[in-house]
C-alpha positions in Angstrom: 0.0 0.0 0.0 2.8 2.4 0.9 4.5 1.7 -2.4 1.3 2.5 -4.4 0.8 5.6 -2.4 4.4 6.6 -3.0 4.0 6.1 -6.7 0.8 8.2 -6.7 2.5 11.0 -4.9 5.4 11.0 -7.3 3.0 11.0 -10.3 0.9 13.9 -9.0 4.0 15.9 -8.2 5.1 15.3 -11.8 1.7 16.3 -13.1 1.7 19.5 -11.1 5.2 20.3 -12.3 4.3 19.6 -15.9 1.2 21.7 -15.6 3.2 24.6 -14.1 5.7 24.4 -17.0 3.0 24.5 -19.7 1.1 27.3 -17.9 4.2 29.4 -17.4 5.2 29.1 -21.1 1.6 30.0 -22.2 1.3 33.0 -19.9 4.8 34.2 -21.0 3.9 33.9 -24.6 0.7 35.8 -24.3 2.3 38.4 -22.0 5.1 39.0 -24.5 2.5 39.4 -27.3 0.3 42.0 -25.4 3.4 43.9 -24.2 4.8 44.0 -27.7 1.5 45.0 -29.1 1.2 47.8 -26.5 -2.6 47.2 -26.1 -5.0 44.6 -24.8 -8.2 45.5 -26.7 -7.7 42.7 -29.2 -10.7 40.4 -29.0 -9.4 38.0 -31.6 -6.2 37.4 -29.6 -8.2 36.9 -26.4 -10.4 34.4 -28.1 -7.3 32.6 -29.4 -5.9 32.7 -25.8 -9.1 31.1 -24.5 -8.9 28.4 -27.2 -5.4 27.7 -26.0 -6.5 27.4 -22.4 -9.3 25.0 -23.3 -6.9 22.8 -25.3 -4.6 22.5 -22.3 -7.5 21.6 -20.0 -8.6 18.8 -22.4 -5.0 17.7 -22.9 -4.7 17.1 -19.2 -7.9 15.2 -19.0 -7.0 13.0 -22.0 -3.5 12.2 -20.8 -4.7 11.4 -17.2 -7.2 8.9 -18.7 -5.3 7.3 -21.6 -1.5 7.9 -21.1 -0.6 9.3 -17.7 3.0 8.1 -18.3 3.6 10.9 -20.8 2.8 13.6 -18.1 5.5 12.2 -15.8 8.0 11.7 -18.7 7.6 15.2 -20.0 7.9 16.9 -16.6 11.6 16.0 -16.7 12.5 18.1 -19.7 16.3 17.7 -19.3 16.4 14.1 -18.3 19.3 12.1 -19.8 22.3 13.3 -21.9 21.4 15.4 -24.8 22.9 14.9 -28.2 24.6 18.0 -29.7 21.9 18.4 -32.3 19.2 18.1 -29.6 20.9 20.9 -27.7 20.9 23.1 -30.8 17.3 22.3 -31.4 16.3 23.0 -27.8 17.9 26.5 -27.9 16.4 27.3 -31.3 13.0 26.1 -30.0 13.1 28.3 -26.9 14.3 31.4 -28.7 11.9 31.1 -31.6 8.9 30.1 -29.5 9.2 33.3 -27.5 10.3 35.4 -30.5 7.0 34.5 -32.3 4.6 36.4 -30.0 7.1 39.4 -29.9 7.1 39.7 -33.7 3.4 39.3 -33.8 2.9 41.9 -31.2 5.2 44.4 -32.8 3.4 43.8 -36.1 0.0 44.5 -34.5 1.5 47.6 -32.8 2.5 48.9 -36.3 -1.2 48.7 -37.4 -1.3 45.4 -39.1 -4.6 43.7 -39.3 -5.9 40.5 -41.0 -9.3 39.7 -42.2 -11.7 37.2 -40.6 -10.7 34.6 -43.2 -7.2 34.5 -41.9 -8.4 34.3 -38.3 -10.7 31.4 -39.0 -7.8 29.7 -40.9 -5.7 30.2 -37.8 -8.3 28.6 -35.5 -8.7 25.6 -37.8 -5.0 25.1 -38.1 -4.7 25.4 -34.3 -7.3 22.7 -33.8 -5.7 20.4 -36.5 -2.2 20.8 -35.0 -3.3 20.4 -31.5 -5.3 17.3 -32.4 -2.5 15.6 -34.3 0.1 16.3 -31.6 -2.2 15.2 -28.8 -3.0 12.0 -30.7 0.7 11.3 -30.9 1.2 11.9 -27.2 -1.7 9.7 -26.3 -0.5 6.6 -28.2 3.2 7.1 -27.5 4.3 6.8 -23.9 7.9 7.3 -24.9 7.3 10.9 -26.2 9.8 12.6 -23.9 11.3 16.1 -24.2 14.8 14.7 -24.9 15.7 12.2 -27.6 17.2 9.0 -26.1 16.6 5.3 -26.0 14.6 4.7 -22.8 16.0 1.3 -21.8 14.6 1.5 -18.3 11.1 1.8 -19.8 11.6 -0.9 -22.4 11.5 1.5 -25.3 9.9 0.1 -28.4 8.7 1.4 -31.8 5.2 2.8 -31.8 3.3 2.1 -35.1 -0.3 2.8 -34.3 -2.5 6.0 -34.6 -0.7 8.9 -36.4 2.5 6.9 -36.4 0.9 4.8 -39.2 0.8 8.0 -41.3 4.2 9.6 -40.6 7.1 8.7 -38.4 7.1 12.0 -36.4 3.5 13.1 -36.1 4.0 15.1 -32.9 6.4 17.4 -34.7 4.1 17.8 -37.7 1.3 18.8 -35.4 3.5 21.4 -33.6 4.6 22.9 -36.9 0.9 23.4 -37.9 0.1 24.7 -34.4 2.8 27.4 -34.5 1.8 28.3 -38.0 -1.7 29.0 -36.7 -0.6 31.4 -34.0 0.4 34.4 -36.2 -3.0 34.1 -38.0 -4.8 34.0 -34.6 -2.9 37.0 -33.4 -3.5 39.0 -36.7 0.1 39.1 -38.0 1.6 37.9 -41.2 5.1 38.8 -40.2 4.7 36.3 -37.3 4.9 33.6 -40.0 8.6 34.3 -40.2 9.6 32.9 -36.8 6.9 30.2 -37.3 8.7 29.1 -40.5 12.0 29.1 -38.6 10.4 26.9 -36.0 9.3 24.6 -38.7 12.9 24.5 -39.9 14.1 23.7 -36.3 11.6 20.7 -36.2 12.9 19.5 -39.6 16.5 19.7 -38.3 15.6 17.7 -35.2 13.6 15.2 -37.2 16.5 14.5 -39.5 18.9 13.7 -36.8 16.4 11.9 -34.5 15.3 9.6 -37.3 18.9 8.7 -38.1 19.5 8.0 -34.4 16.4 5.8 -34.0 17.2 3.8 -37.2 20.6 3.1 -35.7 19.8 2.4 -32.1 16.1 1.5 -31.6 15.3 -2.1 -32.4 12.7 -2.5 -35.1 12.8 1.2 -36.3 14.5 0.4 -39.6 11.7 -2.0 -40.5 9.1 0.5 -39.4 10.7 3.2 -41.6 10.4 0.9 -44.6 6.6 0.6 -44.0 6.0 4.2 -43.1 8.1 6.0 -45.6 7.6 9.6 -44.7 9.1 11.4 -41.7 6.9 14.5 -41.5 4.9 15.2 -44.6 3.1 12.4 -46.5 4.2 12.2 -50.1 7.0 14.8 -49.6 9.5 13.9 -46.8 
């Protein structure tokens, strides 16, 4: 009984930690946007903000029910030794993730506006990206923040769900998600850091895929069946 209670305590500490990490990042992003924009009377941005909060709430409920292991795993963002390319990616991701709302905010401050069509496209892309990434996180309990072979967790190849479509569906979903943010904020210039973020994901995908083919049992065979890494029919 004590062992079970201990495991529950560790899990809930990890869940709270992960929730705090995500909440802090979200609040910082939106804070940077509104500070850069120099105004808060932007109903479209607030609606997008609300959509983001709702998505996080549903994510937590989904993961608690279907894959609680991913919460604990992703709470330890720096667990394990990072490859040089993973370190490069991590820094690029952090810089560009927070540069995006700044660029969007400055663009809005300069008077940029986008039509309702762009905004609706941003909302639809957000939902699509969030859904695809969440789907990947639900079916893949090995989706950690650092690329490594998780021997202590009996790491194996995941081939179900979105992994039957592309080999790195979580990254594809995040690329779409970040592409949606500038449209939701009303900024075309924000697509520049979003495209650079996409390039960072491509960079990581290239090296991660090579690493997995070399070191994860069964991945080479999986790569022959699922040919594309990120975009079906392209790459």
